[in-house]
C-alpha positions as CSV (number, residue, x, y, z in Angstrom):
1,X,-114.6,-35.6,146.9
2,X,-116.7,-35.0,150.1
3,X,-120.3,-36.2,149.8
4,X,-122.8,-33.3,149.9
5,X,-126.1,-35.2,150.3
6,X,-126.5,-34.6,154.1
7,X,-126.0,-30.9,153.4
8,X,-128.7,-30.8,150.7
9,X,-131.2,-32.6,153.0
10,X,-130.5,-30.0,155.7
11,X,-131.2,-27.2,153.1
12,X,-134.6,-28.8,152.3
13,X,-135.8,-28.0,155.8
14,X,-134.5,-24.5,155.5
15,X,-136.1,-23.7,152.2
16,X,-139.5,-25.2,152.7
17,X,-139.8,-23.3,156.0
18,X,-138.6,-20.0,154.5
19,X,-140.7,-17.0,155.5
20,X,-138.1,-14.3,155.3
21,X,-139.7,-12.6,152.3
22,X,-143.5,-12.6,153.1
23,X,-144.3,-9.1,152.1
24,X,-142.7,-9.1,148.6
25,X,-144.3,-9.7,145.3
26,X,-145.4,-13.3,145.0
27,X,-144.2,-15.1,141.9
28,X,-146.6,-17.4,140.2
29,X,-145.6,-20.8,139.0
30,X,-146.3,-19.7,135.4
31,X,-143.6,-16.9,135.7
32,X,-140.9,-19.4,136.6
33,X,-139.2,-20.8,133.5
34,X,-138.8,-24.5,133.2
35,X,-135.2,-25.1,134.0
36,X,-134.8,-27.8,131.4
37,X,-135.7,-25.4,128.6
38,X,-133.1,-23.0,129.9
39,X,-130.2,-25.5,130.4
40,X,-129.8,-26.6,126.8
41,X,-130.7,-25.8,123.2
42,X,-128.4,-28.6,122.0
43,X,-129.5,-30.8,119.2
44,X,-127.4,-33.9,118.9
45,X,-128.5,-35.1,115.5
46,X,-128.8,-38.7,114.5
47,X,-126.5,-41.5,115.9
48,X,-123.8,-42.1,113.2
49,X,-121.4,-45.0,114.0
50,X,-118.7,-45.9,111.5
51,X,-115.7,-48.2,111.5
52,X,-112.2,-46.9,111.1
53,X,-108.9,-48.8,110.3
54,X,-106.0,-47.4,112.4
55,X,-103.4,-45.9,110.2
56,X,-100.5,-47.7,111.9
57,X,-101.9,-51.2,111.5
58,X,-101.0,-53.3,108.5
59,X,-103.5,-56.0,109.4
60,X,-107.2,-55.4,109.5
61,X,-107.9,-54.0,113.0
62,X,-111.1,-51.9,112.8
63,X,-112.6,-49.9,115.7
64,X,-116.0,-48.3,116.0
65,X,-116.2,-44.5,116.1
66,X,-119.5,-43.4,117.6
67,X,-121.1,-40.0,117.7
68,X,-124.2,-37.8,117.1
69,X,-123.0,-35.8,114.1
70,X,-123.3,-36.1,110.4
71,X,-119.8,-34.8,109.9
72,X,-117.2,-37.4,109.0
73,X,-114.3,-38.1,111.3
74,X,-111.2,-36.0,110.5
75,X,-107.6,-36.7,111.3
76,X,-105.5,-39.8,111.7
77,X,-106.1,-42.5,114.2
78,X,-103.5,-45.0,115.6
79,X,-104.0,-47.9,118.0
80,X,-101.2,-49.5,120.0
81,X,-103.3,-52.4,121.3
82,X,-103.9,-55.9,119.9
83,X,-106.1,-57.0,117.1
84,X,-108.4,-60.1,116.9
85,X,-110.6,-61.3,114.1
86,X,-110.1,-58.0,112.2
87,X,-111.1,-55.8,115.2
88,X,-109.3,-53.9,117.9
89,X,-109.1,-55.9,121.1
90,X,-108.1,-55.5,124.7
91,X,-106.3,-52.6,126.5
92,X,-104.5,-50.0,124.5
93,X,-104.1,-46.3,123.6
94,X,-105.8,-44.5,120.7
95,X,-103.8,-41.5,119.3
96,X,-105.8,-39.0,117.3
97,X,-103.8,-36.5,115.1
98,X,-105.8,-33.7,113.6
99,X,-103.7,-30.9,112.2
100,X,-101.8,-29.4,115.1
101,X,-103.8,-31.1,117.7
102,X,-102.9,-34.5,119.2
103,X,-105.2,-36.3,121.6
104,X,-104.9,-39.7,123.4
105,X,-107.4,-42.1,124.9
106,X,-106.5,-45.2,126.9
107,X,-109.4,-47.7,126.9
108,X,-110.5,-51.3,126.5
109,X,-111.9,-52.6,123.2
110,X,-114.1,-55.6,122.8
111,X,-114.6,-56.7,119.2
112,X,-113.6,-53.2,118.1
113,X,-116.1,-51.4,120.4
114,X,-115.0,-49.3,123.4
115,X,-115.8,-51.3,126.5
116,X,-116.8,-48.7,129.1
117,X,-113.7,-47.4,130.8
118,X,-111.6,-44.6,129.4
119,X,-108.9,-42.1,130.2
120,X,-108.2,-39.2,127.7
121,X,-106.2,-36.1,127.4
122,X,-104.9,-33.6,124.8
123,X,-101.2,-32.9,124.3
124,X,-100.3,-29.5,125.6
125,X,-102.9,-29.3,128.4
126,X,-102.7,-30.2,132.1
127,X,-106.3,-31.5,132.3
128,X,-107.6,-35.0,131.8
129,X,-111.0,-36.7,131.6
130,X,-111.7,-40.3,132.8
131,X,-114.6,-42.5,133.7
132,X,-117.0,-44.8,131.9
133,X,-118.9,-44.7,128.7
134,X,-122.6,-45.8,129.0
135,X,-124.1,-47.8,126.2
136,X,-127.9,-48.3,125.8
137,X,-129.6,-50.2,123.0
138,X,-126.2,-50.7,121.3
139,X,-125.5,-47.0,121.3
140,X,-123.1,-44.8,123.3
141,X,-125.5,-42.4,125.0
142,X,-123.8,-41.1,128.2
143,X,-120.5,-40.6,130.1
144,X,-119.9,-40.9,133.8
145,X,-117.0,-38.5,133.8
146,X,-114.4,-36.9,136.0
147,X,-112.2,-33.9,135.1
148,X,-109.0,-33.3,136.9
149,X,-105.8,-31.2,136.7
150,X,-102.4,-32.8,136.6
151,X,-99.2,-32.3,138.6
152,X,-96.0,-31.8,136.6
153,X,-95.2,-35.5,136.9
154,X,-98.5,-36.5,135.3
155,X,-100.3,-37.6,138.5
156,X,-103.8,-36.4,139.4
157,X,-103.6,-33.1,141.3
158,X,-107.3,-32.2,142.0
159,X,-110.6,-33.3,140.6
160,X,-112.8,-30.3,139.7
161,X,-115.8,-31.9,138.0
162,X,-117.7,-35.2,138.5
163,X,-121.0,-36.3,137.1
164,X,-122.9,-37.6,134.1
165,X,-123.1,-36.1,130.6
166,X,-125.7,-36.9,128.1
167,X,-124.3,-37.3,124.6
168,X,-127.7,-36.7,123.0
169,X,-128.6,-33.5,124.9
170,X,-125.2,-32.2,126.0
171,X,-126.5,-31.7,129.6
172,X,-124.0,-32.4,132.4
173,X,-125.5,-33.3,135.8
174,X,-123.1,-33.3,138.7
175,X,-120.8,-31.2,140.9
176,X,-118.2,-28.7,139.6
177,X,-115.7,-26.8,141.8
178,X,-114.5,-23.4,140.8
179,X,-111.5,-21.7,142.5
180,X,-111.3,-18.0,143.3
181,X,-108.7,-15.8,144.9
182,X,-110.7,-15.6,148.2
183,X,-112.0,-19.2,148.3
184,X,-114.0,-21.5,146.1
185,X,-117.6,-22.4,145.0
186,X,-119.2,-25.8,144.6
187,X,-122.0,-26.1,142.1
188,X,-124.3,-29.1,142.4
189,X,-126.9,-29.4,139.6
190,X,-127.3,-29.3,135.8
191,X,-125.1,-27.6,133.3
192,X,-125.8,-26.8,129.7
193,X,-126.0,-24.0,127.1
194,X,-123.6,-21.9,129.4
195,X,-126.2,-22.0,132.1
196,X,-126.4,-23.8,135.5
197,X,-129.4,-24.7,137.7
198,X,-129.1,-26.0,141.2
199,X,-127.2,-25.2,144.4
200,X,-124.1,-23.1,144.5
201,X,-122.2,-23.1,147.8
202,X,-119.4,-20.6,148.5
203,X,-116.5,-21.3,150.9
204,X,-113.7,-19.0,152.1
205,X,-109.9,-19.9,152.1
206,X,-110.4,-21.8,155.3
207,X,-113.1,-24.0,153.8
208,X,-115.8,-22.3,155.9
209,X,-119.2,-21.8,154.1
210,X,-120.0,-18.1,153.5
211,X,-123.3,-18.2,151.5
212,X,-125.3,-20.4,149.2
213,X,-127.6,-19.7,146.3
214,X,-130.1,-21.9,144.6
215,X,-131.5,-21.4,141.1
216,X,-130.1,-20.2,137.8
217,X,-126.5,-19.0,137.0
218,X,-125.2,-17.5,133.8
219,X,-121.9,-19.4,133.4
220,X,-120.7,-17.1,130.7
221,X,-120.7,-14.1,133.1
222,X,-120.4,-16.3,136.3
223,X,-123.4,-14.5,137.8
224,X,-126.9,-15.4,139.1
225,X,-129.8,-15.0,136.6
226,X,-133.6,-15.2,136.8
227,X,-135.0,-16.4,140.1
228,X,-132.8,-17.5,142.9
229,X,-132.8,-18.1,146.7
230,X,-129.9,-16.7,148.7
231,X,-128.9,-17.9,152.2
232,X,-126.2,-15.9,154.1
233,X,-125.6,-14.9,157.6
234,X,-128.3,-12.3,157.2
235,X,-131.0,-14.8,156.4
236,X,-132.8,-16.4,153.5
237,X,-134.1,-14.3,150.6
238,X,-135.9,-14.9,147.3
239,X,-134.7,-12.6,144.5
240,X,-135.1,-11.9,140.8
241,X,-131.9,-11.2,138.8
242,X,-131.1,-10.3,135.2
243,X,-127.7,-10.4,133.6
244,X,-126.0,-10.5,137.0
245,X,-128.0,-7.6,138.4
246,X,-130.6,-7.9,141.2
247,X,-133.9,-6.5,140.1
248,X,-136.2,-7.1,143.1
249,X,-136.9,-9.3,146.2
250,X,-139.8,-11.7,145.7
251,X,-141.5,-14.7,147.2
252,X,-141.0,-17.8,145.1
253,X,-143.5,-20.7,144.9
254,X,-142.6,-23.7,146.9
255,X,-142.6,-25.9,143.8
256,X,-139.6,-23.9,142.5
257,X,-137.5,-24.3,145.7
258,X,-138.4,-28.0,145.7
259,X,-137.1,-28.3,142.1
260,X,-133.7,-26.8,143.0
261,X,-133.4,-29.4,145.8
262,X,-134.4,-32.2,143.6
263,X,-131.8,-31.3,141.0
264,X,-129.1,-30.9,143.6
265,X,-129.8,-34.3,145.1
266,X,-129.7,-35.9,141.7
267,X,-126.3,-34.3,141.0
268,X,-124.9,-35.7,144.3
269,X,-126.1,-39.2,143.5
270,X,-124.4,-39.1,140.0
271,X,-121.2,-37.7,141.6
272,X,-120.9,-40.9,143.6
273,X,-121.4,-43.0,140.5
274,X,-118.9,-41.0,138.5
275,X,-116.3,-41.2,141.4
276,X,-116.6,-45.0,141.4
277,X,-116.2,-45.1,137.6
278,X,-113.2,-42.8,137.8
279,X,-111.4,-45.1,140.3
280,X,-111.8,-48.0,137.9
281,X,-110.6,-45.8,135.0
282,X,-107.5,-44.7,136.9
283,X,-106.7,-48.4,137.8
284,X,-107.0,-49.2,134.1
285,X,-104.5,-46.5,133.2
286,X,-102.1,-47.6,135.9
287,X,-102.2,-51.1,134.4
288,X,-101.5,-49.7,130.9
289,X,-98.6,-47.6,132.2
290,X,-97.0,-50.5,133.9
291,X,-97.3,-52.8,130.8
292,X,-96.7,-50.5,127.9
293,X,-95.8,-46.9,128.4
294,X,-92.4,-45.3,128.6
295,X,-92.0,-41.8,130.1
296,X,-91.5,-40.2,126.6
297,X,-94.9,-41.4,125.4
298,X,-97.1,-40.3,128.4
299,X,-96.0,-36.7,128.8
300,X,-99.0,-34.4,128.5
301,X,-97.2,-31.3,127.3
302,X,-95.4,-30.9,123.9
303,X,-91.7,-30.4,124.0
304,X,-91.8,-27.0,122.2
305,X,-88.5,-25.3,122.5
306,X,-88.4,-21.6,121.8
307,X,-85.9,-20.9,119.1
308,X,-82.9,-18.7,119.8
309,X,-83.8,-17.8,123.3
310,X,-81.5,-18.2,126.3
311,X,-82.3,-21.1,128.6
312,X,-84.9,-20.4,131.2
313,X,-86.7,-17.6,129.2
314,X,-90.0,-17.9,127.5
315,X,-92.1,-15.4,125.7
316,X,-95.8,-14.9,124.9
317,X,-98.3,-12.1,124.3
318,X,-100.5,-10.1,126.7
319,X,-102.9,-7.2,126.4
320,X,-104.2,-4.4,128.6
321,X,-107.8,-4.7,129.9
322,X,-107.8,-1.6,132.0
323,X,-106.3,1.9,131.8
324,X,-104.3,1.4,135.0
325,X,-102.0,-1.4,133.8
326,X,-103.7,-4.8,134.2
327,X,-102.6,-7.3,131.6
328,X,-104.2,-10.7,130.6
329,X,-102.2,-13.5,129.2
330,X,-102.1,-17.4,129.3
331,X,-101.1,-19.0,132.5
332,X,-98.7,-21.3,130.8
333,X,-96.7,-18.3,129.5
334,X,-95.6,-17.4,133.1
335,X,-95.7,-20.9,134.6
336,X,-92.7,-21.5,136.9
337,X,-91.2,-18.1,136.3
338,X,-89.7,-15.8,139.0
339,X,-89.3,-12.7,137.0
340,X,-91.9,-11.3,134.5
341,X,-91.7,-8.2,132.3
342,X,-93.4,-6.7,129.3
343,X,-92.0,-4.7,126.4
344,X,-94.0,-1.5,126.2
345,X,-93.1,1.1,123.6
346,X,-89.7,-0.6,123.1
347,X,-88.8,-0.6,126.8
348,X,-88.8,-3.4,129.3
349,X,-91.3,-2.8,132.2
350,X,-91.4,-5.0,135.3
351,X,-94.7,-6.8,135.8
352,X,-96.1,-8.5,138.9
353,X,-98.2,-11.6,138.9
354,X,-101.6,-10.8,140.4
355,X,-103.3,-14.1,140.0
356,X,-103.4,-17.1,137.6
357,X,-105.9,-19.9,136.8
358,X,-104.1,-22.9,135.4
359,X,-107.3,-24.8,134.8
360,X,-108.6,-22.2,132.3
361,X,-105.0,-21.1,131.3
362,X,-105.5,-17.5,132.3
363,X,-103.0,-15.2,134.2
364,X,-103.5,-11.6,135.4
365,X,-100.4,-9.3,135.5
366,X,-100.0,-5.7,136.6
367,X,-97.6,-2.9,135.6
368,X,-97.3,0.5,137.1
369,X,-98.2,2.5,134.0
370,X,-101.1,4.5,132.6
371,X,-102.1,2.6,129.4
372,X,-105.0,2.1,127.0
373,X,-107.1,-1.0,127.8
374,X,-109.1,-3.0,125.4
375,X,-112.9,-3.5,125.9
376,X,-113.9,-7.1,126.7
377,X,-117.2,-8.8,125.7
378,X,-119.0,-10.4,128.7
379,X,-122.7,-10.1,128.0
380,X,-123.3,-10.9,124.3
381,X,-122.7,-14.4,123.1
382,X,-120.3,-14.7,120.2
383,X,-121.8,-16.5,117.3
384,X,-120.3,-19.1,115.1
385,X,-119.0,-17.5,111.9
386,X,-117.9,-14.2,113.6
387,X,-115.0,-12.6,111.9
388,X,-111.9,-12.3,114.2
389,X,-108.4,-10.9,114.3
390,X,-105.4,-12.0,116.5
391,X,-102.5,-9.7,117.2
392,X,-99.3,-11.0,118.9
393,X,-95.7,-11.8,119.0
394,X,-95.2,-15.3,117.4
395,X,-91.8,-17.0,117.2
396,X,-89.8,-13.8,117.9
397,X,-86.6,-15.7,117.4
398,X,-87.5,-16.6,113.8
399,X,-90.0,-13.9,112.8
400,X,-88.7,-10.9,114.6
401,X,-90.1,-8.6,117.3
402,X,-92.7,-6.9,115.3
403,X,-96.4,-7.6,116.0
404,X,-98.1,-10.0,113.6
405,X,-101.8,-10.0,112.8
406,X,-103.8,-12.9,111.5
407,X,-107.5,-13.0,110.6
408,X,-110.2,-15.7,110.4
409,X,-113.5,-16.8,111.8
410,X,-115.0,-18.6,114.8
411,X,-115.6,-22.1,113.6
412,X,-117.3,-23.4,116.7
413,X,-118.4,-22.3,120.2
414,X,-116.6,-25.2,121.8
415,X,-113.1,-26.8,121.7
416,X,-111.7,-30.3,121.9
417,X,-114.2,-32.9,123.1
418,X,-116.9,-30.2,123.2
419,X,-115.1,-28.1,125.9
420,X,-117.3,-25.0,126.1
421,X,-114.5,-22.9,127.7
422,X,-113.0,-22.5,124.2
423,X,-113.7,-21.3,120.7
424,X,-112.4,-23.3,117.7
425,X,-110.9,-20.8,115.3
426,X,-109.2,-20.9,111.9
427,X,-107.0,-17.8,112.4
428,X,-103.4,-19.0,112.2
429,X,-101.4,-18.8,115.5
430,X,-98.0,-20.0,116.5
431,X,-95.9,-20.4,119.6
432,X,-95.6,-16.9,121.1
433,X,-99.2,-16.1,120.2
434,X,-100.1,-17.5,123.6
435,X,-102.0,-14.8,125.4
436,X,-102.8,-12.8,122.3
437,X,-106.2,-11.0,122.2
438,X,-108.8,-12.4,119.9
439,X,-111.0,-9.5,118.9
440,X,-114.1,-9.0,116.8
441,X,-114.4,-6.5,113.9
442,X,-115.1,-3.7,116.4
443,X,-111.9,-4.3,118.4
444,X,-113.6,-5.9,121.4
445,X,-111.8,-8.8,123.0
446,X,-113.8,-12.1,122.9
447,X,-111.1,-14.6,123.6
448,X,-107.5,-15.3,124.5
449,X,-105.5,-17.3,121.9
450,X,-103.6,-20.4,122.8
451,X,-100.5,-21.4,120.9
452,X,-100.4,-24.3,118.3
453,X,-97.7,-26.6,117.4
454,X,-95.5,-25.1,114.6
455,X,-95.6,-26.4,111.0
456,X,-92.3,-28.3,111.3
457,X,-93.5,-30.2,114.4
458,X,-96.8,-31.1,112.7
459,X,-94.9,-32.4,109.6
460,X,-92.7,-34.5,111.8
461,X,-95.6,-36.0,113.7
462,X,-98.1,-36.4,110.9
463,X,-96.3,-36.1,107.6
464,X,-98.6,-33.2,106.6
465,X,-98.8,-29.4,107.2
466,X,-100.8,-28.4,110.2
467,X,-104.4,-27.4,109.4
468,X,-106.0,-24.2,110.7
469,X,-107.6,-25.8,113.7
470,X,-106.8,-23.6,116.7
471,X,-108.3,-22.7,120.0
472,X,-108.9,-19.6,122.2
473,X,-110.2,-19.4,125.8
474,X,-113.4,-17.4,126.0
475,X,-112.8,-14.1,127.7
476,X,-115.7,-14.6,130.1
477,X,-113.6,-17.2,132.0
478,X,-111.3,-14.3,133.1
479,X,-114.2,-12.5,134.8
480,X,-114.1,-14.1,138.3
481,X,-110.4,-13.2,138.5
482,X,-111.1,-9.6,137.4
483,X,-113.9,-9.2,139.9
484,X,-111.9,-10.7,142.8
485,X,-109.1,-8.2,142.3
486,X,-111.3,-5.2,141.6
487,X,-110.0,-4.7,138.1
488,X,-111.7,-1.7,136.4
489,X,-112.1,-3.5,133.1
490,X,-113.6,-1.8,130.1
491,X,-117.0,-2.9,128.8
492,X,-117.7,-2.3,125.1
493,X,-119.6,0.7,123.8
494,X,-121.4,0.8,120.5
495,X,-118.7,1.1,117.9
496,X,-118.6,0.9,114.1
497,X,-117.3,-2.1,112.2
498,X,-113.6,-1.5,111.3
499,X,-111.7,-2.7,108.3
500,X,-108.6,-4.7,109.0
501,X,-106.2,-1.8,108.9
502,X,-108.2,0.3,111.2
503,X,-108.8,-2.6,113.5
504,X,-105.1,-3.4,114.0
505,X,-104.3,0.3,114.5
506,X,-107.0,0.5,117.1
507,X,-105.6,-2.3,119.3
508,X,-101.9,-2.4,118.6
509,X,-100.9,-0.1,121.5
510,X,-102.7,-2.3,123.9
511,X,-100.8,-5.5,122.9
512,X,-97.5,-6.3,124.5
513,X,-94.7,-8.9,124.5
514,X,-94.5,-10.9,127.7
515,X,-91.1,-12.2,128.9
516,X,-91.0,-14.8,131.7
517,X,-87.7,-15.9,133.3
């Protein structure tokens, strides 16, 4: 990744000399919120290490599991490395099986304790994390981490996030790249509590800078918030925003602009450290692959065959989010297909692929029909414990073509490894539910369901039935795609709480079967 420190230094001269808003209301230092209080409300809890014996080892071979939660570890752990003096030792791979989820981590162990370098991924995804664990005072406290997408052969495709994450506060400091249909943005600063503070640079498709903002961003809505500085071809402006809407032009105190530069520079420094750690982690994985791994054990996607479907055809679920025929589904539902259609009112309707985002597993389709779109929740944060319903077309070869509804709750506002793009849910979902709308009890879409392994696959892998630990992409991560393509999506109005029967009747006409060939 290109270093951005020289750019940030150049920006410093620009901001401290800014006099483009001299006649606007002057904001006092007391009006500007401390960015650290906005970035996180995370409470890590007490450090709770415990030793675990891998299930596949007959001899004593313990390894230390570290974390900042009082909840006991769940699932089955296996270790394919060596053992020495009753502890895991050397280079190896940890396999964690928890219900329908299977995760892997390649790392070194020294007397049962993870020794810095790691490379981890979750089966069924095309994203990996790698870098270095940082231990201080005999505790794991930080990670120098890199996040990357994978090519079909398992090689690194592109790195989209680099920096340092605190395990005690949850704050990530570094640089994140976000791709859009008309270019990309590079965010350099601090991330936490679905908020960002720092510098956000926008580039067009030709990698040419278009404009830059410094200050707060609401990551849930992907929009500026509170006080920001904007630099474009028209000049430099200080502004106040709220929920993505500009409220007024102002003049910000120099201390605030200095703070944005300080955070951006800190992020750039940590990117360099994370990049170095990442290179070592990739070299470690290369060594592991050459010594231990066969192709069948390193694939990152499960071999889930759709029952009773012709070769080359896959199915999933989609739902309308506008009245003029825009459909959202999962990116992996249509991946590699050349012909996409939906079943609407019992008839096949051709659908065009408008855009897709493999990193967040979201795809946008369009059909030439007047339909009934579902409202989507973009402003209010969904709370843990919220009642949900999922409607889709699971396992049509086995369960038939009728829509199936399941119900449950939001168990957590983050997914595997604390990934804040996802909800953890207990509503049962199966292959074919991919792309199903996850709605609250007012019929408003709050997430997009992702398919789980089926029960037979879970029994074969773990010897037990799969538990209700499933995941859904938060609907807010579809917003940039909708904005870029001018989708007239529907925002929720005040509605009454519906019982389950009313709820399914309300949304059923907006949920469709997606067929990809």
